[in-house]
GUPA-736839 format. One record per atom (N, C-alpha, C): residue number from 0; residue in one letter; atom name; x, y, z. Coordinates in Angstrom, 1 decimal, decimal comma, always signed. Each point is the difference from the previous one (the first is absolute). Layout:
<r i="NUM" aa="A" at="CA" c1="X" c2="Y" c3="Z"/>
...
END
This chain:
<r i="0" aa="X" at="N" c1="+117,8" c2="+113,2" c3="+17,9"/>
<r i="0" aa="X" at="CA" c1="-0,8" c2="+0,5" c3="+1,1"/>
<r i="0" aa="X" at="C" c1="+0,0" c2="-0,7" c3="+1,1"/>
<r i="1" aa="X" at="N" c1="+0,2" c2="+0,8" c3="+1,2"/>
<r i="1" aa="X" at="CA" c1="-0,2" c2="-0,6" c3="+1,3"/>
<r i="1" aa="X" at="C" c1="-1,2" c2="-0,3" c3="+0,4"/>
<r i="2" aa="X" at="N" c1="-0,2" c2="-1,2" c3="+0,6"/>
<r i="2" aa="X" at="CA" c1="-1,3" c2="-0,6" c3="+0,6"/>
<r i="2" aa="X" at="C" c1="+0,2" c2="-0,7" c3="+1,0"/>
<r i="3" aa="X" at="N" c1="-0,8" c2="+0,4" c3="+1,1"/>
<r i="3" aa="X" at="CA" c1="-0,1" c2="-0,7" c3="+1,5"/>
<r i="3" aa="X" at="C" c1="-1,5" c2="-0,3" c3="-0,1"/>
<r i="4" aa="X" at="N" c1="-0,1" c2="-1,4" c3="+0,3"/>
<r i="4" aa="X" at="CA" c1="-1,4" c2="-0,5" c3="+0,3"/>
<r i="4" aa="X" at="C" c1="-0,2" c2="-0,7" c3="+1,3"/>
<r i="5" aa="X" at="N" c1="-0,7" c2="+0,5" c3="+1,0"/>
<r i="5" aa="X" at="CA" c1="-0,2" c2="-0,7" c3="+1,2"/>
<r i="5" aa="X" at="C" c1="-1,1" c2="-1,0" c3="-0,1"/>
<r i="6" aa="X" at="N" c1="+0,0" c2="-0,9" c3="+0,8"/>
<r i="6" aa="X" at="CA" c1="-1,2" c2="-1,0" c3="+0,0"/>
<r i="6" aa="X" at="C" c1="+0,2" c2="-0,7" c3="+1,4"/>
<r i="7" aa="X" at="N" c1="-1,0" c2="-0,7" c3="+0,5"/>
<r i="7" aa="X" at="CA" c1="-0,2" c2="-0,9" c3="+1,2"/>
<r i="7" aa="X" at="C" c1="-0,7" c2="+0,7" c3="+1,0"/>
<r i="8" aa="X" at="N" c1="-0,5" c2="+0,9" c3="+0,0"/>
<r i="8" aa="X" at="CA" c1="-0,7" c2="+1,0" c3="+1,2"/>
<r i="8" aa="X" at="C" c1="-1,4" c2="-0,9" c3="+0,2"/>
<r i="9" aa="X" at="N" c1="-0,6" c2="+0,6" c3="+0,9"/>
<r i="9" aa="X" at="CA" c1="-1,3" c2="-0,8" c3="+0,6"/>
<r i="9" aa="X" at="C" c1="-0,4" c2="+0,4" c3="+1,2"/>
<r i="10" aa="X" at="N" c1="-1,1" c2="-0,9" c3="+0,5"/>
<r i="10" aa="X" at="CA" c1="-0,5" c2="+0,3" c3="+1,5"/>
<r i="10" aa="X" at="C" c1="+0,5" c2="-1,2" c3="+0,7"/>
<r i="11" aa="X" at="N" c1="+0,6" c2="+0,4" c3="+1,1"/>
<r i="11" aa="X" at="CA" c1="+0,5" c2="-1,1" c3="+0,9"/>
<r i="11" aa="X" at="C" c1="-0,4" c2="+0,5" c3="+1,5"/>
<r i="12" aa="X" at="N" c1="-0,1" c2="-0,9" c3="+0,7"/>
<r i="12" aa="X" at="CA" c1="-0,4" c2="+0,1" c3="+1,4"/>
<r i="12" aa="X" at="C" c1="+1,3" c2="+0,6" c3="+0,9"/>
<r i="13" aa="X" at="N" c1="-0,3" c2="+0,7" c3="+1,1"/>
<r i="13" aa="X" at="CA" c1="+1,2" c2="+0,2" c3="+0,7"/>
<r i="13" aa="X" at="C" c1="+1,0" c2="-1,2" c3="+0,3"/>
<r i="14" aa="X" at="N" c1="+1,2" c2="+0,2" c3="+0,2"/>
<r i="14" aa="X" at="CA" c1="+0,8" c2="-1,4" c3="+0,1"/>
<r i="14" aa="X" at="C" c1="+0,2" c2="-0,7" c3="-1,2"/>
<r i="15" aa="X" at="N" c1="-0,6" c2="+0,3" c3="-0,9"/>
<r i="15" aa="X" at="CA" c1="+0,3" c2="-1,0" c3="-1,6"/>
<r i="15" aa="X" at="C" c1="+1,0" c2="+0,6" c3="-0,8"/>
<r i="16" aa="X" at="N" c1="+0,2" c2="-0,6" c3="-1,1"/>
<r i="16" aa="X" at="CA" c1="+1,2" c2="+0,2" c3="-0,7"/>
<r i="16" aa="X" at="C" c1="-0,5" c2="+0,2" c3="-1,5"/>
<r i="17" aa="X" at="N" c1="+1,0" c2="+0,7" c3="-0,8"/>
<r i="17" aa="X" at="CA" c1="-0,2" c2="+0,1" c3="-1,3"/>
<r i="17" aa="X" at="C" c1="+1,3" c2="+0,2" c3="-0,8"/>
<r i="18" aa="X" at="N" c1="+0,1" c2="-0,4" c3="-1,2"/>
<r i="18" aa="X" at="CA" c1="+1,1" c2="+0,3" c3="-0,9"/>
<r i="18" aa="X" at="C" c1="-0,1" c2="+0,9" c3="-1,1"/>
<r i="19" aa="X" at="N" c1="+0,6" c2="+0,9" c3="+0,1"/>
<r i="19" aa="X" at="CA" c1="-0,2" c2="+1,1" c3="-1,4"/>
<r i="19" aa="X" at="C" c1="+1,2" c2="-0,3" c3="-0,8"/>
<r i="20" aa="X" at="N" c1="-0,5" c2="+0,2" c3="-1,3"/>
<r i="20" aa="X" at="CA" c1="+1,1" c2="+0,0" c3="-1,0"/>
<r i="20" aa="X" at="C" c1="+0,2" c2="+1,5" c3="-0,8"/>
<r i="21" aa="X" at="N" c1="+1,1" c2="+0,1" c3="-0,5"/>
<r i="21" aa="X" at="CA" c1="+0,2" c2="+1,2" c3="-0,9"/>
<r i="21" aa="X" at="C" c1="+0,6" c2="-0,5" c3="-1,2"/>
<r i="22" aa="X" at="N" c1="-0,4" c2="+0,0" c3="-1,2"/>
<r i="22" aa="X" at="CA" c1="+0,5" c2="-0,5" c3="-1,2"/>
<r i="22" aa="X" at="C" c1="+0,6" c2="+1,1" c3="-0,7"/>
<r i="23" aa="X" at="N" c1="+1,3" c2="+0,0" c3="-0,4"/>
<r i="23" aa="X" at="CA" c1="+0,6" c2="+1,1" c3="-0,4"/>
<r i="23" aa="X" at="C" c1="+0,4" c2="-0,2" c3="-1,4"/>
<r i="24" aa="X" at="N" c1="+0,2" c2="+0,9" c3="-0,8"/>
<r i="24" aa="X" at="CA" c1="+0,5" c2="+0,1" c3="-1,5"/>
<r i="24" aa="X" at="C" c1="+0,5" c2="+1,5" c3="-0,4"/>
<r i="25" aa="X" at="N" c1="+0,6" c2="-0,1" c3="-1,1"/>
<r i="25" aa="X" at="CA" c1="+0,5" c2="+1,2" c3="-0,6"/>
<r i="25" aa="X" at="C" c1="+1,3" c2="+0,6" c3="+0,6"/>
<r i="26" aa="X" at="N" c1="+0,5" c2="-0,7" c3="+0,9"/>
<r i="26" aa="X" at="CA" c1="+1,3" c2="+0,6" c3="+0,5"/>
<r i="26" aa="X" at="C" c1="+0,6" c2="-1,4" c3="+0,7"/>
<r i="27" aa="X" at="N" c1="+1,4" c2="+0,4" c3="+0,3"/>
<r i="27" aa="X" at="CA" c1="+1,1" c2="-1,1" c3="+0,3"/>
<r i="27" aa="X" at="C" c1="-0,6" c2="-0,3" c3="+1,4"/>
<r i="28" aa="X" at="N" c1="-0,8" c2="-0,8" c3="+0,5"/>
<r i="28" aa="X" at="CA" c1="-0,6" c2="-0,4" c3="+1,3"/>
<r i="28" aa="X" at="C" c1="+1,1" c2="-0,6" c3="+0,7"/>
<r i="29" aa="X" at="N" c1="+1,0" c2="-0,8" c3="-0,3"/>
<r i="29" aa="X" at="CA" c1="+0,9" c2="-0,6" c3="+0,8"/>
<r i="29" aa="X" at="C" c1="+1,0" c2="+0,9" c3="+0,5"/>
<r i="30" aa="X" at="N" c1="+0,0" c2="+1,3" c3="-0,3"/>
<r i="30" aa="X" at="CA" c1="+1,1" c2="+0,8" c3="+0,6"/>
<r i="30" aa="X" at="C" c1="-0,8" c2="+1,2" c3="+0,7"/>
<r i="31" aa="X" at="N" c1="-1,4" c2="-0,2" c3="+0,1"/>
<r i="31" aa="X" at="CA" c1="-0,7" c2="+1,2" c3="+0,6"/>
<r i="31" aa="X" at="C" c1="-0,4" c2="-0,2" c3="+1,5"/>
<r i="32" aa="X" at="N" c1="+0,2" c2="+1,0" c3="+0,6"/>
<r i="32" aa="X" at="CA" c1="-0,7" c2="-0,2" c3="+1,4"/>
<r i="32" aa="X" at="C" c1="-1,4" c2="+0,3" c3="+0,0"/>
<r i="33" aa="X" at="N" c1="-0,7" c2="-0,9" c3="+0,6"/>
<r i="33" aa="X" at="CA" c1="-1,6" c2="+0,1" c3="-0,1"/>
<r i="33" aa="X" at="C" c1="-0,5" c2="+0,2" c3="+1,2"/>
<r i="34" aa="X" at="N" c1="-1,3" c2="+0,8" c3="+0,3"/>
<r i="34" aa="X" at="CA" c1="-0,4" c2="+0,3" c3="+1,1"/>
<r i="34" aa="X" at="C" c1="-1,5" c2="-0,3" c3="+0,0"/>
<r i="35" aa="X" at="N" c1="-0,6" c2="-0,2" c3="+1,1"/>
<r i="35" aa="X" at="CA" c1="-1,2" c2="-0,2" c3="+0,5"/>
<r i="35" aa="X" at="C" c1="-0,6" c2="+1,2" c3="+0,7"/>
<r i="36" aa="X" at="N" c1="-0,9" c2="+0,7" c3="-0,4"/>
<r i="36" aa="X" at="CA" c1="-0,7" c2="+1,2" c3="+0,7"/>
<r i="36" aa="X" at="C" c1="-1,4" c2="-0,3" c3="+0,0"/>
<r i="37" aa="X" at="N" c1="-0,7" c2="+0,7" c3="+1,0"/>
<r i="37" aa="X" at="CA" c1="-1,4" c2="-0,1" c3="+0,2"/>
<r i="37" aa="X" at="C" c1="-0,9" c2="+1,5" c3="+0,4"/>
<r i="38" aa="X" at="N" c1="-1,1" c2="-0,2" c3="-0,4"/>
<r i="38" aa="X" at="CA" c1="-0,8" c2="+1,2" c3="+0,3"/>
<r i="38" aa="X" at="C" c1="-1,3" c2="-0,2" c3="+0,3"/>
<r i="39" aa="X" at="N" c1="-0,4" c2="+0,7" c3="+1,0"/>
<r i="39" aa="X" at="CA" c1="-1,4" c2="-0,1" c3="+0,5"/>
<r i="39" aa="X" at="C" c1="-0,6" c2="+1,3" c3="-0,5"/>
<r i="40" aa="X" at="N" c1="-1,4" c2="+0,0" c3="-0,2"/>
<r i="40" aa="X" at="CA" c1="-0,6" c2="+1,4" c3="-0,6"/>
<r i="40" aa="X" at="C" c1="+0,1" c2="+1,1" c3="+0,9"/>
<r i="41" aa="X" at="N" c1="+0,3" c2="+1,2" c3="-0,6"/>
<r i="41" aa="X" at="CA" c1="+0,3" c2="+1,1" c3="+0,8"/>
<r i="41" aa="X" at="C" c1="+1,3" c2="+0,1" c3="+0,6"/>
<r i="42" aa="X" at="N" c1="+1,0" c2="-1,1" c3="-0,1"/>
<r i="42" aa="X" at="CA" c1="+1,2" c2="+0,2" c3="+0,7"/>
<r i="42" aa="X" at="C" c1="+1,2" c2="-0,2" c3="-1,1"/>
<r i="43" aa="X" at="N" c1="+1,1" c2="+0,5" c3="+0,2"/>
<r i="43" aa="X" at="CA" c1="+1,1" c2="-0,3" c3="-0,6"/>
<r i="43" aa="X" at="C" c1="+0,6" c2="-1,3" c3="-0,4"/>
<r i="44" aa="X" at="N" c1="+1,0" c2="-0,2" c3="-1,0"/>
<r i="44" aa="X" at="CA" c1="+0,5" c2="-1,2" c3="-0,1"/>
<r i="44" aa="X" at="C" c1="+0,8" c2="-0,4" c3="+1,2"/>
<r i="45" aa="X" at="N" c1="+0,0" c2="-1,3" c3="+0,5"/>
<r i="45" aa="X" at="CA" c1="+1,0" c2="-0,4" c3="+1,0"/>
<r i="45" aa="X" at="C" c1="+0,6" c2="-1,1" c3="-0,6"/>
<r i="46" aa="X" at="N" c1="+1,5" c2="+0,1" c3="+0,1"/>
<r i="46" aa="X" at="CA" c1="+0,9" c2="-1,2" c3="-0,1"/>
<r i="46" aa="X" at="C" c1="-0,3" c2="-1,0" c3="+0,9"/>
<r i="47" aa="X" at="N" c1="+0,2" c2="-1,4" c3="-0,8"/>
<r i="47" aa="X" at="CA" c1="-0,2" c2="-1,0" c3="+0,6"/>
<r i="47" aa="X" at="C" c1="+1,3" c2="-0,9" c3="+0,1"/>
<r i="48" aa="X" at="N" c1="+0,7" c2="+0,1" c3="-1,2"/>
<r i="48" aa="X" at="CA" c1="+1,2" c2="-0,6" c3="+0,0"/>
<r i="48" aa="X" at="C" c1="+0,6" c2="+0,0" c3="-1,3"/>
<r i="49" aa="X" at="N" c1="+1,3" c2="-0,4" c3="+0,1"/>
<r i="49" aa="X" at="CA" c1="+0,8" c2="+0,0" c3="-1,4"/>
<r i="49" aa="X" at="C" c1="+0,8" c2="-1,2" c3="+0,0"/>
<r i="50" aa="X" at="N" c1="+0,3" c2="-0,5" c3="-1,5"/>
<r i="50" aa="X" at="CA" c1="+0,9" c2="-1,1" c3="-0,1"/>
<r i="50" aa="X" at="C" c1="+1,0" c2="+0,5" c3="-1,0"/>
<r i="51" aa="X" at="N" c1="+1,5" c2="-0,2" c3="+0,3"/>
<r i="51" aa="X" at="CA" c1="+0,7" c2="+0,5" c3="-1,0"/>
<r i="51" aa="X" at="C" c1="+0,5" c2="-1,1" c3="-0,9"/>
<r i="52" aa="X" at="N" c1="+0,7" c2="+0,4" c3="-1,1"/>
<r i="52" aa="X" at="CA" c1="+0,5" c2="-0,9" c3="-0,9"/>
<r i="52" aa="X" at="C" c1="+0,6" c2="-1,3" c3="+0,4"/>
<r i="53" aa="X" at="N" c1="+0,8" c2="+0,2" c3="+1,1"/>
<r i="53" aa="X" at="CA" c1="+0,6" c2="-1,1" c3="+0,8"/>
<r i="53" aa="X" at="C" c1="-0,7" c2="-1,0" c3="+0,9"/>
<r i="54" aa="X" at="N" c1="-1,4" c2="+0,5" c3="+0,1"/>
<r i="54" aa="X" at="CA" c1="-1,0" c2="-0,8" c3="+0,9"/>
<r i="54" aa="X" at="C" c1="-0,2" c2="+0,7" c3="+1,3"/>
<r i="55" aa="X" at="N" c1="+1,1" c2="+0,8" c3="+0,4"/>
<r i="55" aa="X" at="CA" c1="-0,3" c2="+0,5" c3="+1,2"/>
<r i="55" aa="X" at="C" c1="-1,2" c2="+0,8" c3="+0,4"/>
<r i="56" aa="X" at="N" c1="-0,7" c2="+0,0" c3="+1,1"/>
<r i="56" aa="X" at="CA" c1="-1,2" c2="+0,5" c3="+0,2"/>
<r i="56" aa="X" at="C" c1="-0,1" c2="+1,0" c3="+1,3"/>
<r i="57" aa="X" at="N" c1="-0,8" c2="+0,9" c3="-0,2"/>
<r i="57" aa="X" at="CA" c1="-0,2" c2="+0,9" c3="+1,1"/>
<r i="57" aa="X" at="C" c1="-1,7" c2="+0,4" c3="+0,2"/>
<r i="58" aa="X" at="N" c1="-0,3" c2="+0,0" c3="+1,3"/>
<r i="58" aa="X" at="CA" c1="-1,4" c2="+0,2" c3="+0,2"/>
<r i="58" aa="X" at="C" c1="-0,3" c2="+1,1" c3="+1,0"/>
<r i="59" aa="X" at="N" c1="-1,5" c2="+0,4" c3="-0,3"/>
<r i="59" aa="X" at="CA" c1="-0,5" c2="+0,9" c3="+0,9"/>
<r i="59" aa="X" at="C" c1="+0,1" c2="-0,8" c3="+1,5"/>
<r i="60" aa="X" at="N" c1="+0,1" c2="+0,9" c3="+1,0"/>
<r i="60" aa="X" at="CA" c1="-0,2" c2="-0,4" c3="+1,5"/>
<r i="60" aa="X" at="C" c1="-1,5" c2="-0,8" c3="+0,0"/>
<r i="61" aa="X" at="N" c1="-0,8" c2="+0,7" c3="-0,5"/>
<r i="61" aa="X" at="CA" c1="-1,4" c2="-0,4" c3="+0,2"/>
<r i="61" aa="X" at="C" c1="-0,4" c2="-1,4" c3="-0,6"/>
<r i="62" aa="X" at="N" c1="+0,9" c2="-0,6" c3="-1,2"/>
<r i="62" aa="X" at="CA" c1="-0,1" c2="-1,2" c3="-0,6"/>
<r i="62" aa="X" at="C" c1="+1,0" c2="-0,9" c3="+0,5"/>
<r i="63" aa="X" at="N" c1="+1,1" c2="+0,4" c3="+0,6"/>
<r i="63" aa="X" at="CA" c1="+0,9" c2="-1,0" c3="+0,3"/>
<r i="63" aa="X" at="C" c1="+0,0" c2="-1,1" c3="+0,5"/>
<r i="64" aa="X" at="N" c1="+0,3" c2="-1,1" c3="-0,3"/>
<r i="64" aa="X" at="CA" c1="-0,3" c2="-1,3" c3="+0,7"/>
<r i="64" aa="X" at="C" c1="-1,2" c2="-0,6" c3="-0,5"/>
<r i="65" aa="X" at="N" c1="-0,8" c2="+0,8" c3="-0,8"/>
<r i="65" aa="X" at="CA" c1="-1,4" c2="-0,6" c3="-0,4"/>
<r i="65" aa="X" at="C" c1="-0,1" c2="-0,2" c3="-1,8"/>
<r i="66" aa="X" at="N" c1="+0,8" c2="+1,0" c3="-0,6"/>
<r i="66" aa="X" at="CA" c1="-0,2" c2="+0,1" c3="-1,3"/>
<r i="66" aa="X" at="C" c1="+1,6" c2="-0,4" c3="-0,6"/>
<r i="67" aa="X" at="N" c1="+0,1" c2="-0,8" c3="-1,1"/>
<r i="67" aa="X" at="CA" c1="+1,3" c2="-0,3" c3="-0,6"/>
<r i="67" aa="X" at="C" c1="-0,2" c2="+0,2" c3="-1,5"/>
<r i="68" aa="X" at="N" c1="+1,0" c2="+0,9" c3="-0,6"/>
<r i="68" aa="X" at="CA" c1="+0,1" c2="+0,2" c3="-1,3"/>
<r i="68" aa="X" at="C" c1="+1,1" c2="-1,0" c3="-0,6"/>
<r i="69" aa="X" at="N" c1="-0,6" c2="-0,3" c3="-1,1"/>
<r i="69" aa="X" at="CA" c1="+1,0" c2="-1,1" c3="-0,8"/>
<r i="69" aa="X" at="C" c1="+0,1" c2="+0,5" c3="-1,6"/>
<r i="70" aa="X" at="N" c1="+0,7" c2="-0,6" c3="-0,7"/>
<r i="70" aa="X" at="CA" c1="+0,1" c2="+0,4" c3="-1,6"/>
<r i="70" aa="X" at="C" c1="+0,4" c2="-1,3" c3="-0,7"/>
<r i="71" aa="X" at="N" c1="-0,5" c2="-0,2" c3="-1,1"/>
<r i="71" aa="X" at="CA" c1="+0,4" c2="-1,2" c3="-0,9"/>
<r i="71" aa="X" at="C" c1="+0,6" c2="+0,7" c3="-1,2"/>
<r i="72" aa="X" at="N" c1="+1,2" c2="+0,2" c3="-0,2"/>
<r i="72" aa="X" at="CA" c1="+0,5" c2="+0,9" c3="-1,2"/>
<r i="72" aa="X" at="C" c1="-0,5" c2="-0,8" c3="-1,3"/>
<r i="73" aa="X" at="N" c1="+0,0" c2="-1,5" c3="+0,2"/>
<r i="73" aa="X" at="CA" c1="-0,2" c2="-0,6" c3="-1,2"/>
<r i="73" aa="X" at="C" c1="-1,4" c2="+0,4" c3="-0,7"/>
<r i="74" aa="X" at="N" c1="-0,9" c2="+0,2" c3="+1,0"/>
<r i="74" aa="X" at="CA" c1="-1,3" c2="+0,3" c3="-0,3"/>
<r i="74" aa="X" at="C" c1="-0,3" c2="+1,5" c3="-0,1"/>
<r i="75" aa="X" at="N" c1="+0,9" c2="+0,9" c3="+0,2"/>
<r i="75" aa="X" at="CA" c1="-0,3" c2="+1,4" c3="+0,1"/>
<r i="75" aa="X" at="C" c1="-1,1" c2="+0,4" c3="+1,0"/>
<r i="76" aa="X" at="N" c1="+0,0" c2="-0,8" c3="+1,1"/>
<r i="76" aa="X" at="CA" c1="-1,0" c2="+0,1" c3="+1,1"/>
<r i="76" aa="X" at="C" c1="+0,5" c2="+0,3" c3="+1,4"/>
<r i="77" aa="X" at="N" c1="-0,6" c2="+0,9" c3="+0,5"/>
<r i="77" aa="X" at="CA" c1="+0,3" c2="+0,2" c3="+1,5"/>
<r i="77" aa="X" at="C" c1="-1,5" c2="-0,4" c3="+0,8"/>
<r i="78" aa="X" at="N" c1="+0,3" c2="-0,4" c3="+1,2"/>
<r i="78" aa="X" at="CA" c1="-1,0" c2="-0,4" c3="+0,9"/>
<r i="78" aa="X" at="C" c1="+0,0" c2="+0,5" c3="+1,1"/>
<r i="79" aa="X" at="N" c1="-1,1" c2="+0,1" c3="+0,7"/>
<r i="79" aa="X" at="CA" c1="+0,0" c2="+0,5" c3="+1,5"/>
<r i="79" aa="X" at="C" c1="-1,1" c2="-1,1" c3="+0,8"/>
<r i="80" aa="X" at="N" c1="+0,6" c2="-0,7" c3="+0,8"/>
<r i="80" aa="X" at="CA" c1="-0,7" c2="-1,0" c3="+0,8"/>
<r i="80" aa="X" at="C" c1="-0,4" c2="+0,8" c3="+1,3"/>
<r i="81" aa="X" at="N" c1="-1,4" c2="+0,2" c3="+0,4"/>
<r i="81" aa="X" at="CA" c1="-0,7" c2="+0,6" c3="+1,0"/>
<r i="81" aa="X" at="C" c1="-0,6" c2="-0,9" c3="+0,8"/>
<r i="82" aa="X" at="N" c1="+0,6" c2="-0,2" c3="+1,2"/>
<r i="82" aa="X" at="CA" c1="-0,3" c2="-0,8" c3="+1,1"/>
<r i="82" aa="X" at="C" c1="-0,7" c2="+0,4" c3="+1,2"/>
<r i="83" aa="X" at="N" c1="-0,4" c2="-0,4" c3="+1,0"/>
<r i="83" aa="X" at="CA" c1="-0,9" c2="+0,6" c3="+1,1"/>
<r i="83" aa="X" at="C" c1="-0,6" c2="+1,3" c3="-0,3"/>
<r i="84" aa="X" at="N" c1="-0,7" c2="+0,1" c3="-0,9"/>
<r i="84" aa="X" at="CA" c1="-0,5" c2="+1,4" c3="-0,5"/>
<r i="84" aa="X" at="C" c1="-1,0" c2="+0,7" c3="+1,3"/>
<r i="85" aa="X" at="N" c1="+0,1" c2="+1,1" c3="-0,2"/>
<r i="85" aa="X" at="CA" c1="-0,5" c2="+1,0" c3="+1,1"/>
<r i="85" aa="X" at="C" c1="-1,2" c2="+0,9" c3="-0,9"/>
<r i="86" aa="X" at="N" c1="-1,0" c2="+0,4" c3="+0,6"/>
<r i="86" aa="X" at="CA" c1="-0,8" c2="+1,0" c3="-0,6"/>
<r i="86" aa="X" at="C" c1="+0,7" c2="+1,1" c3="-0,7"/>
<r i="87" aa="X" at="N" c1="+0,9" c2="+0,4" c3="+0,9"/>
<r i="87" aa="X" at="CA" c1="+0,8" c2="+1,3" c3="-0,6"/>
<r i="87" aa="X" at="C" c1="+1,0" c2="-0,4" c3="-1,3"/>
<r i="88" aa="X" at="N" c1="+0,1" c2="-1,1" c3="-0,3"/>
<r i="88" aa="X" at="CA" c1="+0,6" c2="-0,4" c3="-1,2"/>
<r i="88" aa="X" at="C" c1="-0,8" c2="+0,2" c3="-1,2"/>
<r i="89" aa="X" at="N" c1="-1,4" c2="+0,1" c3="+0,2"/>
<r i="89" aa="X" at="CA" c1="-0,9" c2="+0,5" c3="-1,2"/>
<r i="89" aa="X" at="C" c1="+0,4" c2="+1,1" c3="-0,8"/>
<r i="90" aa="X" at="N" c1="+0,1" c2="-0,4" c3="-1,2"/>
<r i="90" aa="X" at="CA" c1="+0,8" c2="+1,3" c3="-0,8"/>
<r i="90" aa="X" at="C" c1="-0,1" c2="-0,6" c3="-1,7"/>
<r i="91" aa="X" at="N" c1="+0,2" c2="+1,0" c3="-0,8"/>
<r i="91" aa="X" at="CA" c1="+0,3" c2="-0,3" c3="-1,3"/>
<r i="91" aa="X" at="C" c1="+1,7" c2="-0,1" c3="+0,0"/>
<r i="92" aa="X" at="N" c1="+0,4" c2="-1,2" c3="-0,6"/>
<r i="92" aa="X" at="CA" c1="+1,4" c2="-0,2" c3="+0,0"/>
<r i="92" aa="X" at="C" c1="+0,6" c2="+0,1" c3="-1,4"/>
<r i="93" aa="X" at="N" c1="+1,1" c2="+0,7" c3="+0,0"/>
<r i="93" aa="X" at="CA" c1="+0,7" c2="+0,2" c3="-1,4"/>
<r i="93" aa="X" at="C" c1="+1,5" c2="-0,5" c3="+0,2"/>
<r i="94" aa="X" at="N" c1="+0,2" c2="-0,3" c3="-1,1"/>
<r i="94" aa="X" at="CA" c1="+1,5" c2="-0,3" c3="-0,3"/>
<r i="94" aa="X" at="C" c1="+0,6" c2="+1,4" c3="-0,9"/>
<r i="95" aa="X" at="N" c1="+1,4" c2="+0,3" c3="+0,5"/>
<r i="95" aa="X" at="CA" c1="+0,4" c2="+1,3" c3="-0,6"/>
<r i="95" aa="X" at="C" c1="+1,5" c2="-0,2" c3="-0,2"/>
<r i="96" aa="X" at="N" c1="+0,4" c2="+0,5" c3="-1,0"/>
<r i="96" aa="X" at="CA" c1="+1,4" c2="+0,5" c3="-0,4"/>
<r i="96" aa="X" at="C" c1="+0,8" c2="+1,2" c3="+0,8"/>
<r i="97" aa="X" at="N" c1="+1,2" c2="-0,1" c3="+0,1"/>
<r i="97" aa="X" at="CA" c1="+0,7" c2="+1,0" c3="+0,7"/>
<r i="97" aa="X" at="C" c1="-0,6" c2="+1,5" c3="-0,4"/>
<r i="98" aa="X" at="N" c1="-0,2" c2="+0,2" c3="-1,4"/>
<r i="98" aa="X" at="CA" c1="-0,4" c2="+1,5" c3="-0,4"/>
<r i="98" aa="X" at="C" c1="-1,8" c2="+0,1" c3="+0,2"/>
<r i="99" aa="X" at="N" c1="-0,4" c2="-0,8" c3="+0,7"/>
<r i="99" aa="X" at="CA" c1="-1,5" c2="+0,2" c3="+0,5"/>
<r i="99" aa="X" at="C" c1="-1,0" c2="-0,5" c3="-0,8"/>
<r i="100" aa="X" at="N" c1="+0,5" c2="-0,5" c3="-1,2"/>
<r i="100" aa="X" at="CA" c1="-1,2" c2="-0,8" c3="-1,0"/>
<r i="100" aa="X" at="C" c1="-0,5" c2="-1,3" c3="+0,8"/>
<r i="101" aa="X" at="N" c1="-1,4" c2="+0,0" c3="-0,2"/>
<r i="101" aa="X" at="CA" c1="-0,6" c2="-1,2" c3="+0,8"/>
<r i="101" aa="X" at="C" c1="-1,2" c2="-0,4" c3="-0,9"/>
<r i="102" aa="X" at="N" c1="-0,6" c2="-1,2" c3="+0,4"/>
<r i="102" aa="X" at="CA" c1="-1,0" c2="-0,6" c3="-0,8"/>
<r i="102" aa="X" at="C" c1="-1,2" c2="+0,3" c3="+0,5"/>
<r i="103" aa="X" at="N" c1="-1,1" c2="-0,6" c3="-0,4"/>
<r i="103" aa="X" at="CA" c1="-1,3" c2="+0,4" c3="+0,2"/>
<r i="103" aa="X" at="C" c1="-0,6" c2="-0,4" c3="+1,5"/>
<r i="104" aa="X" at="N" c1="+0,8" c2="-0,8" c3="+0,6"/>
<r i="104" aa="X" at="CA" c1="-0,3" c2="-0,4" c3="+1,4"/>
<r i="104" aa="X" at="C" c1="-0,9" c2="-1,3" c3="-0,1"/>
<r i="105" aa="X" at="N" c1="+0,0" c2="-0,6" c3="+1,3"/>
<r i="105" aa="X" at="CA" c1="-0,7" c2="-0,9" c3="+0,5"/>
<r i="105" aa="X" at="C" c1="-0,7" c2="+0,0" c3="+1,4"/>
<r i="106" aa="X" at="N" c1="-1,4" c2="+0,1" c3="+0,1"/>
<r i="106" aa="X" at="CA" c1="-0,4" c2="+0,2" c3="+1,3"/>
<r i="106" aa="X" at="C" c1="+0,1" c2="-1,2" c3="+0,9"/>
<r i="107" aa="X" at="N" c1="+0,4" c2="+0,3" c3="+1,3"/>
<r i="107" aa="X" at="CA" c1="-0,3" c2="-0,9" c3="+1,1"/>
<r i="107" aa="X" at="C" c1="-0,8" c2="+0,6" c3="+1,1"/>
<r i="108" aa="X" at="N" c1="-1,0" c2="-1,0" c3="+0,3"/>
<r i="108" aa="X" at="CA" c1="-1,1" c2="+0,3" c3="+0,9"/>
<r i="108" aa="X" at="C" c1="+0,3" c2="-0,9" c3="+1,3"/>
<r i="109" aa="X" at="N" c1="+0,0" c2="+0,5" c3="+1,2"/>
<r i="109" aa="X" at="CA" c1="+0,1" c2="-0,8" c3="+1,1"/>
<r i="109" aa="X" at="C" c1="-1,2" c2="+0,2" c3="+1,0"/>
<r i="110" aa="X" at="N" c1="-0,8" c2="-1,0" c3="+0,0"/>
<r i="110" aa="X" at="CA" c1="-1,3" c2="+0,3" c3="+0,6"/>
<r i="110" aa="X" at="C" c1="-0,5" c2="-1,3" c3="+0,6"/>
<r i="111" aa="X" at="N" c1="-0,7" c2="-0,1" c3="+1,0"/>
<r i="111" aa="X" at="CA" c1="-0,5" c2="-1,3" c3="+0,4"/>
<r i="111" aa="X" at="C" c1="-1,5" c2="+0,1" c3="-0,3"/>
END
């Protein structure tokens, strides 16, 4: 059974940082492209970025230069480092597989 479990969210002030984790199981993580998406209430999913199995990464323009995706295949875990957070980054963050399956999410709140 595929499982994706996000963690690391919380409340942070504008300009602050967080590190999210996505623990994966039930599939061959090391060959899977993995994606972070986010959603605010009342809006659709927004693509944040993707890391391929070879470690190459792609980011939405809105987060480029501030967010960094990485993976540790030995731990079956993907990470999202969020730096220089803005109020508009507040959302539920999900990790997802290419077929759209995703975890339960972790909430990021950016507020002073």
